[in-house]
Backbone as CSV, one residue per row, in Angstrom:
resi,resn,N_x,N_y,N_z,CA_x,CA_y,CA_z,C_x,C_y,C_z
1,MET,147.880,102.326,126.751,146.666,101.543,126.845,146.973,100.100,127.253
2,VAL,148.117,99.613,126.814,148.510,98.259,127.199,148.656,98.175,128.721
3,GLU,149.275,99.183,129.308,149.468,99.194,130.755,148.136,99.323,131.489
4,ILE,147.225,100.115,130.962,145.894,100.228,131.573,145.217,98.864,131.581
5,GLN,145.244,98.182,130.463,144.616,96.858,130.385,145.307,95.866,131.319
6,ARG,146.607,95.993,131.477,147.351,95.059,132.329,146.958,95.209,133.800
7,VAL,146.821,96.442,134.273,146.597,96.653,135.697,145.115,96.712,136.086
8,LEU,144.247,96.827,135.116,142.827,96.948,135.413,142.223,95.592,135.756
9,ARG,141.385,95.578,136.763,140.692,94.349,137.132,139.686,93.962,136.050
10,PRO,139.325,92.666,135.965,138.302,92.254,134.992,137.021,93.071,135.175
11,SER,136.441,93.462,134.070,135.240,94.309,134.030,135.486,95.685,134.645
12,GLY,136.740,96.097,134.710,137.082,97.404,135.255,136.774,98.518,134.278
13,ALA,136.767,99.732,134.786,136.479,100.911,133.970,137.643,101.891,134.052
14,VAL,137.852,102.585,132.962,138.863,103.635,132.888,138.135,104.944,132.607
15,ILE,138.475,105.969,133.351,137.928,107.306,133.120,139.109,108.266,132.994
16,ILE,139.103,109.036,131.936,140.169,110.001,131.672,139.550,111.394,131.645
17,PHE,140.148,112.313,132.394,139.730,113.711,132.399,140.843,114.534,131.773
18,GLU,140.477,115.415,130.852,141.466,116.261,130.189,140.915,117.674,130.011
19,ASN,141.815,118.636,129.950,141.441,120.017,129.684,140.732,120.106,128.343
20,PHE,139.577,120.743,128.350,138.836,120.930,127.109,138.529,122.398,126.895
21,GLY,139.319,123.251,127.544,139.196,124.687,127.349,138.977,125.439,128.643
22,SER,139.844,126.360,128.943,139.712,127.218,130.120,139.394,128.629,129.647
23,GLY,138.417,129.248,130.303,138.030,130.605,129.951,136.977,130.678,128.873
24,ASP,136.477,129.556,128.429,135.474,129.517,127.376,134.248,128.734,127.840
25,GLU,133.081,129.175,127.409,131.838,128.499,127.794,131.568,127.263,126.953
26,GLN,132.181,127.174,125.792,132.051,126.006,124.924,133.412,125.325,124.821
27,PRO,133.429,124.031,124.531,134.710,123.324,124.438,135.656,123.978,123.427
28,LYS,136.879,124.109,123.848,137.947,124.631,122.983,139.226,123.885,123.367
29,PRO,139.303,122.607,122.989,140.454,121.803,123.406,141.751,122.277,122.764
30,PRO,142.858,122.064,123.454,144.156,122.426,122.875,144.400,121.670,121.567
31,GLU,144.742,122.390,120.536,144.893,121.771,119.210,145.930,120.662,119.183
32,ASN,146.997,120.817,119.968,148.045,119.793,119.944,147.579,118.466,120.548
33,LEU,146.454,118.479,121.279,145.942,117.241,121.872,144.800,116.614,121.068
34,LEU,144.349,117.263,120.009,143.235,116.719,119.226,143.495,115.320,118.675
35,PRO,144.695,115.012,118.156,144.937,113.644,117.687,144.819,112.600,118.814
36,TYR,145.287,112.950,119.994,145.171,112.058,121.153,143.709,111.835,121.508
37,TYR,142.942,112.912,121.581,141.519,112.792,121.907,140.788,111.942,120.876
38,GLU,141.108,112.152,119.605,140.487,111.380,118.535,140.857,109.901,118.635
39,ALA,142.113,109.616,118.954,142.558,108.222,119.084,141.850,107.510,120.231
40,LEU,141.579,108.223,121.314,140.856,107.596,122.420,139.528,107.017,121.952
41,VAL,138.856,107.733,121.053,137.552,107.295,120.569,137.688,106.284,119.435
42,THR,138.461,106.638,118.411,138.486,105.807,117.204,139.391,104.582,117.315
43,SER,140.503,104.705,118.019,141.448,103.584,118.106,141.262,102.736,119.354
44,TYR,140.795,103.352,120.447,140.737,102.642,121.722,139.331,102.410,122.243
45,GLY,138.308,102.871,121.549,136.938,102.549,121.893,136.345,103.270,123.094
46,PHE,136.872,104.427,123.427,136.320,105.189,124.538,135.089,105.957,124.096
47,SER,134.145,106.125,125.000,133.036,107.057,124.814,133.491,108.404,125.347
48,HIS,132.795,109.468,124.932,133.281,110.805,125.280,132.142,111.800,125.411
49,GLN,132.327,112.743,126.320,131.500,113.941,126.398,132.290,115.003,127.134
50,TYR,131.779,116.217,127.138,132.429,117.253,127.924,131.463,117.729,128.994
51,ILE,132.030,118.253,130.064,131.242,118.823,131.146,131.799,120.203,131.464
52,ARG,130.945,121.062,131.986,131.396,122.377,132.435,132.003,122.223,133.823
53,THR,133.153,122.808,133.999,133.858,122.777,135.283,134.317,124.190,135.631
54,ASP,133.352,125.082,135.678,133.638,126.479,135.965,134.214,126.652,137.362
55,SER,134.977,127.723,137.518,135.496,128.113,138.829,134.748,129.365,139.265
56,HIS,134.257,129.373,140.498,133.546,130.537,141.018,134.307,131.066,142.227
57,PHE,134.647,132.351,142.183,135.437,132.978,143.227,134.601,134.011,143.966
58,ASP,135.095,134.455,145.102,134.392,135.470,145.880,134.418,136.835,145.204
59,SER,135.410,137.086,144.359,135.517,138.384,143.689,136.308,138.229,142.397
60,VAL,136.179,139.227,141.553,136.977,139.265,140.320,138.461,139.336,140.670
61,GLU,138.781,140.095,141.715,140.177,140.248,142.125,140.787,138.908,142.549
62,GLU,140.017,138.126,143.288,140.514,136.808,143.695,140.725,135.919,142.471
63,ALA,139.769,135.928,141.556,139.894,135.127,140.336,141.131,135.541,139.549
64,GLU,141.297,136.840,139.373,142.448,137.344,138.636,143.759,136.941,139.304
65,HIS,143.841,137.119,140.619,145.063,136.789,141.358,145.432,135.308,141.204
66,LEU,144.470,134.436,141.420,144.763,133.002,141.358,145.058,132.534,139.938
67,PHE,144.334,133.065,138.973,144.616,132.674,137.598,145.950,133.238,137.123
68,ARG,146.339,134.394,137.628,147.652,134.944,137.287,148.750,134.023,137.829
69,PHE,148.575,133.560,139.060,149.559,132.672,139.683,149.660,131.341,138.931
70,PHE,148.511,130.740,138.615,148.519,129.398,138.026,148.660,129.387,136.508
71,PHE,148.115,130.396,135.805,148.037,130.332,134.349,148.754,131.463,133.623
72,GLY,149.261,132.449,134.363,150.053,133.491,133.727,149.291,134.769,133.423
73,GLU,150.071,135.744,132.932,149.574,137.092,132.721,148.420,137.173,131.722
74,GLN,148.582,136.540,130.585,147.585,136.663,129.520,146.218,136.150,129.963
75,PHE,146.196,135.006,130.580,144.917,134.446,131.022,144.314,135.298,132.135
76,ALA,145.124,135.755,133.069,144.624,136.595,134.168,144.067,137.912,133.641
77,ASP,144.713,138.497,132.648,144.196,139.727,132.045,142.827,139.486,131.411
78,ARG,142.659,138.330,130.825,141.359,137.963,130.236,140.286,137.825,131.313
79,VAL,140.642,137.194,132.428,139.712,137.055,133.561,139.321,138.441,134.073
80,LYS,140.291,139.315,134.225,140.035,140.670,134.716,139.111,141.431,133.763
81,ALA,139.344,141.291,132.470,138.536,141.994,131.465,137.091,141.511,131.445
82,GLN,136.863,140.243,131.812,135.500,139.704,131.822,134.689,140.233,133.003
83,LYS,135.380,140.750,134.017,134.735,141.366,135.178,133.689,140.462,135.828
84,SER,134.045,139.192,135.949,133.133,138.237,136.578,133.929,137.298,137.486
85,PRO,133.389,136.993,138.672,134.063,136.029,139.542,133.868,134.579,139.071
86,LEU,133.096,134.396,138.012,132.870,133.069,137.431,133.776,132.923,136.212
87,VAL,134.673,131.947,136.261,135.579,131.692,135.142,135.145,130.380,134.499
88,PRO,134.619,130.463,133.269,134.130,129.241,132.626,135.264,128.298,132.234
89,ALA,134.934,127.027,132.203,135.892,126.009,131.761,135.132,124.769,131.338
90,CYS,135.748,123.983,130.486,135.179,122.714,130.039,136.215,121.619,130.261
91,THR,135.738,120.463,130.616,136.597,119.298,130.823,136.079,118.160,129.964
92,GLY,136.982,117.541,129.214,136.624,116.366,128.439,136.683,115.139,129.327
93,VAL,135.700,114.263,129.163,135.627,113.019,129.928,135.525,111.863,128.937
94,TRP,136.447,110.914,129.053,136.433,109.704,128.240,136.318,108.522,129.175
95,TRP,135.551,107.505,128.800,135.405,106.324,129.645,135.279,105.072,128.779
96,ARG,135.689,103.988,129.383,135.601,102.688,128.727,135.689,101.603,129.780
97,THR,134.931,100.552,129.587,135.065,99.369,130.440,135.778,98.283,129.628
98,TYR,136.508,97.469,130.351,137.208,96.338,129.728,136.651,95.057,130.310
99,ASP,136.372,94.103,129.435,135.864,92.797,129.883,136.989,91.859,130.205
């Protein structure tokens, strides 16, 4: 945060995007990052919300193939089992302006 404040122009804004759950329609952030997310709000004064950032593919097969390549067997098997070319995801967004 010190480095962000150092390089940011006066009245600048910081926006942070983080994974808030892949494959789920509701936020399911990684547990190991919860203390970091909490610190952004309570210690550093960021505001926060989540947004849906679903991926839509031409077919279930395409979704399965790409998720297998990027996220591994377990996640791809889950995509295949859902039988939908729409793969839900949530992204956490934190923002703050500095005076």
